[in-house]
C-alpha positions as a Markdown table, in Angstrom:
| # | Residue | x | y | z |
|---|---|---|---|---|
| 1 | Met | 0.0 | 0.0 | 0.0 |
| 2 | Val | 1.3 | 3.4 | -1.0 |
| 3 | Ile | 0.8 | 6.1 | 1.7 |
| 4 | Ile | 3.9 | 8.4 | 1.7 |
| 5 | Thr | 3.6 | 9.6 | -1.9 |
| 6 | Pro | 0.1 | 10.9 | -1.6 |
| 7 | Leu | 1.0 | 12.6 | 1.7 |
| 8 | Leu | 4.0 | 14.3 | 0.0 |
| 9 | Ile | 1.9 | 15.4 | -2.9 |
| 10 | Ala | -0.8 | 16.8 | -0.5 |
| 11 | Leu | 1.8 | 18.6 | 1.6 |
| 12 | Asn | 3.3 | 20.2 | -1.6 |
| 13 | Val | -0.2 | 21.3 | -2.7 |
| 14 | Phe | -1.1 | 22.7 | 0.7 |
| 15 | Val | 2.2 | 24.7 | 0.9 |
| 16 | Tyr | 1.6 | 26.0 | -2.6 |
| 17 | Phe | -1.8 | 27.4 | -1.8 |
| 18 | Phe | -1.0 | 28.7 | 1.7 |
| 19 | Ala | 2.6 | 30.1 | 1.2 |
| 20 | Gln | 2.5 | 31.5 | -2.3 |
| 21 | Asp | 3.9 | 35.0 | -1.7 |
| 22 | Pro | 7.2 | 36.6 | -2.4 |
| 23 | Val | 8.2 | 36.8 | 1.2 |
| 24 | Ser | 7.6 | 33.1 | 1.8 |
| 25 | His | 9.5 | 32.2 | -1.4 |
| 26 | Ile | 12.6 | 34.1 | -0.2 |
| 27 | Lys | 12.3 | 32.8 | 3.4 |
| 28 | Tyr | 11.7 | 29.2 | 2.5 |
| 29 | Gly | 13.3 | 28.9 | -0.9 |
| 30 | Leu | 17.0 | 28.1 | -1.3 |
| 31 | Asn | 19.1 | 31.2 | -1.6 |
| 32 | Pro | 22.2 | 32.9 | 0.0 |
| 33 | Leu | 20.2 | 33.6 | 3.2 |
| 34 | Phe | 21.1 | 30.0 | 4.0 |
| 35 | Phe | 24.6 | 31.3 | 4.8 |
| 36 | Glu | 23.1 | 34.0 | 7.1 |
| 37 | Gly | 21.3 | 31.5 | 9.3 |
| 38 | Ala | 18.3 | 30.3 | 7.3 |
| 39 | Trp | 19.2 | 26.7 | 8.1 |
| 40 | Trp | 15.7 | 25.3 | 7.3 |
| 41 | Gln | 15.9 | 26.2 | 3.6 |
| 42 | Pro | 17.4 | 22.9 | 2.3 |
| 43 | Leu | 14.2 | 21.2 | 3.6 |
| 44 | Thr | 11.6 | 23.8 | 3.0 |
| 45 | Thr | 12.6 | 24.6 | -0.6 |
| 46 | Met | 11.4 | 21.1 | -1.6 |
| 47 | Phe | 7.8 | 22.2 | -0.8 |
| 48 | Met | 7.9 | 25.6 | -2.5 |
| 49 | His | 7.0 | 26.0 | -6.2 |
| 50 | Ala | 7.3 | 29.0 | -8.6 |
| 51 | Asn | 3.8 | 28.6 | -10.1 |
| 52 | Leu | 0.9 | 26.2 | -10.6 |
| 53 | Thr | 2.5 | 24.6 | -13.7 |
| 54 | His | 5.7 | 24.0 | -11.9 |
| 55 | Leu | 3.8 | 22.4 | -9.0 |
| 56 | Ala | 1.7 | 20.2 | -11.4 |
| 57 | Met | 4.7 | 19.0 | -13.4 |
| 58 | Asn | 6.6 | 18.0 | -10.2 |
| 59 | Met | 3.6 | 16.3 | -8.6 |
| 60 | Val | 2.8 | 14.2 | -11.7 |
| 61 | Val | 6.4 | 13.0 | -11.8 |
| 62 | Leu | 6.5 | 12.5 | -8.0 |
| 63 | Phe | 3.3 | 10.4 | -8.3 |
| 64 | Gln | 4.8 | 8.3 | -11.1 |
| 65 | Phe | 8.2 | 7.6 | -9.6 |
| 66 | Gly | 7.3 | 8.0 | -5.9 |
| 67 | Tyr | 4.5 | 5.5 | -6.3 |
| 68 | Leu | 6.8 | 2.9 | -8.0 |
| 69 | Leu | 9.7 | 3.3 | -5.5 |
| 70 | Glu | 7.5 | 3.2 | -2.5 |
| 71 | Lys | 5.8 | 0.1 | -3.8 |
| 72 | Glu | 9.1 | -1.5 | -4.7 |
| 73 | Leu | 10.8 | -0.9 | -1.3 |
| 74 | His | 7.9 | -2.2 | 0.8 |
| 75 | Ala | 9.2 | 0.2 | 3.4 |
| 76 | His | 7.5 | 3.5 | 3.8 |
| 77 | Leu | 10.1 | 5.0 | 6.2 |
| 78 | Thr | 13.0 | 4.0 | 3.9 |
| 79 | Tyr | 11.2 | 5.6 | 1.0 |
| 80 | Leu | 10.5 | 8.8 | 3.0 |
| 81 | Leu | 14.1 | 9.0 | 4.1 |
| 82 | Ile | 15.4 | 8.5 | 0.5 |
| 83 | Tyr | 13.1 | 11.4 | -0.6 |
| 84 | Leu | 13.7 | 13.8 | 2.4 |
| 85 | Val | 17.4 | 13.1 | 3.1 |
| 86 | Gly | 18.1 | 12.9 | -0.6 |
| 87 | Gly | 16.3 | 16.2 | -1.2 |
| 88 | Val | 18.0 | 17.9 | 1.7 |
| 89 | Val | 21.5 | 16.7 | 0.6 |
| 90 | Thr | 20.7 | 17.7 | -2.9 |
| 91 | Ser | 19.7 | 21.2 | -1.6 |
| 92 | Leu | 22.9 | 21.5 | 0.4 |
| 93 | Leu | 25.1 | 20.5 | -2.6 |
| 94 | Thr | 23.1 | 22.9 | -4.7 |
| 95 | Ile | 23.5 | 25.9 | -2.5 |
| 96 | Tyr | 27.3 | 25.2 | -2.2 |
| 97 | Phe | 27.4 | 24.8 | -6.0 |
| 98 | Met | 25.6 | 28.2 | -6.3 |
| 99 | Lys | 28.0 | 29.8 | -3.9 |
| 100 | Phe | 31.1 | 28.4 | -5.7 |
| 101 | Phe | 29.9 | 29.8 | -9.0 |
| 102 | Gly | 28.6 | 33.1 | -7.7 |
| 103 | Leu | 24.9 | 32.4 | -8.3 |
| 104 | Asp | 22.6 | 34.2 | -5.9 |
| 105 | His | 19.1 | 33.5 | -7.1 |
| 106 | Asn | 16.3 | 31.7 | -5.3 |
| 107 | Val | 15.7 | 28.0 | -6.0 |
| 108 | Val | 12.3 | 26.4 | -5.3 |
| 109 | Gly | 10.7 | 23.1 | -6.1 |
| 110 | Ala | 10.6 | 19.3 | -5.5 |
| 111 | Ser | 12.6 | 18.4 | -8.6 |
| 112 | Gly | 15.9 | 18.0 | -6.8 |
| 113 | Ala | 14.3 | 15.3 | -4.5 |
| 114 | Ile | 12.4 | 13.8 | -7.4 |
| 115 | Ser | 15.7 | 13.6 | -9.4 |
| 116 | Val | 17.0 | 11.5 | -6.5 |
| 117 | Leu | 14.2 | 9.0 | -7.4 |
| 118 | Phe | 15.3 | 9.1 | -11.0 |
| 119 | Gly | 18.9 | 8.3 | -10.1 |
| 120 | Trp | 17.8 | 5.5 | -7.9 |
| 121 | Phe | 15.7 | 3.9 | -10.7 |
| 122 | Ala | 18.5 | 4.5 | -13.3 |
| 123 | Leu | 20.8 | 2.4 | -11.1 |
| 124 | Lys | 18.4 | -0.3 | -10.2 |
| 125 | Asp | 16.7 | -0.9 | -13.5 |
| 126 | Pro | 19.0 | -1.1 | -16.6 |
| 127 | His | 16.0 | -1.2 | -18.9 |
| 128 | Leu | 14.9 | 2.2 | -17.7 |
| 129 | Arg | 18.4 | 3.7 | -17.4 |
| 130 | Gly | 18.8 | 5.2 | -20.9 |
| 131 | Gly | 15.3 | 6.8 | -20.8 |
| 132 | Leu | 15.9 | 8.2 | -17.4 |
| 133 | Val | 19.2 | 9.7 | -18.3 |
| 134 | Val | 17.5 | 11.3 | -21.4 |
| 135 | Ser | 14.6 | 12.5 | -19.2 |
| 136 | Ile | 16.8 | 14.2 | -16.7 |
| 137 | Leu | 18.7 | 15.9 | -19.4 |
| 138 | Ile | 15.5 | 17.1 | -21.1 |
| 139 | Ile | 13.9 | 18.4 | -17.9 |
| 140 | Ser | 17.2 | 20.1 | -17.0 |
| 141 | Phe | 18.1 | 21.8 | -20.3 |
| 142 | Ile | 15.1 | 22.1 | -22.7 |
| 143 | Pro | 13.4 | 24.7 | -20.4 |
| 144 | Leu | 16.6 | 26.8 | -20.5 |
| 145 | Leu | 16.4 | 26.8 | -24.3 |
| 146 | Met | 12.8 | 28.0 | -24.0 |
| 147 | Gly | 13.9 | 30.9 | -21.7 |
| 148 | Val | 12.5 | 29.2 | -18.5 |
| 149 | Pro | 14.8 | 29.5 | -15.6 |
| 150 | Val | 15.6 | 26.0 | -14.3 |
| 151 | Ala | 18.1 | 24.9 | -11.6 |
| 152 | Trp | 19.6 | 22.3 | -13.9 |
| 153 | Tyr | 22.4 | 21.6 | -11.5 |
| 154 | Ala | 20.0 | 20.6 | -8.8 |
| 155 | His | 18.5 | 18.0 | -11.2 |
| 156 | Leu | 21.9 | 16.6 | -12.0 |
| 157 | Ile | 23.1 | 16.7 | -8.4 |
| 158 | Gly | 19.9 | 14.9 | -7.3 |
| 159 | Phe | 20.2 | 12.3 | -10.1 |
| 160 | Gly | 23.8 | 11.5 | -9.1 |
| 161 | Leu | 22.9 | 11.4 | -5.4 |
| 162 | Gly | 20.0 | 9.0 | -6.1 |
| 163 | Trp | 22.5 | 6.7 | -8.0 |
| 164 | Val | 24.8 | 6.7 | -5.1 |
| 165 | Leu | 22.0 | 6.1 | -2.6 |
| 166 | Gly | 20.9 | 3.1 | -4.8 |
| 167 | Tyr | 24.3 | 1.5 | -4.1 |
| 168 | Leu | 24.2 | 2.3 | -0.4 |
| 169 | Ile | 20.6 | 1.2 | 0.4 |
């Protein structure tokens, strides 16, 4: 029985509709305020979304891959830890990547954590591997070509982290 994925989706939708203002985005998104004491940002950024389209796309993908992973693991807590810990570590690596390259924008969305799920599946299922690599590249770079700002590095970091977690768990 899948219970964590619907709860994560519900939490994302709830946060979107009740914290959709510029102040919340800066306070709870991932940005240089992290280095000034906003320690919660690596977790809270996973539940913030730029707009309804961003939320919908992330939740559809979370439903697809989260459902499969939660069902495959037969362990709700393990799945939740992969998602949350993977998402937080992805956020931490992302904010340090941004600092290293002098990027000071605000990053929001669940796609870093979702990319962890992609990486997990890419390692575990050789039949899906090629498609998942292409998918992560498409969702990371095609929006940029269309002029949509995307934290492509968060996607790639999450994917790599998911791959590593697949070895460890």
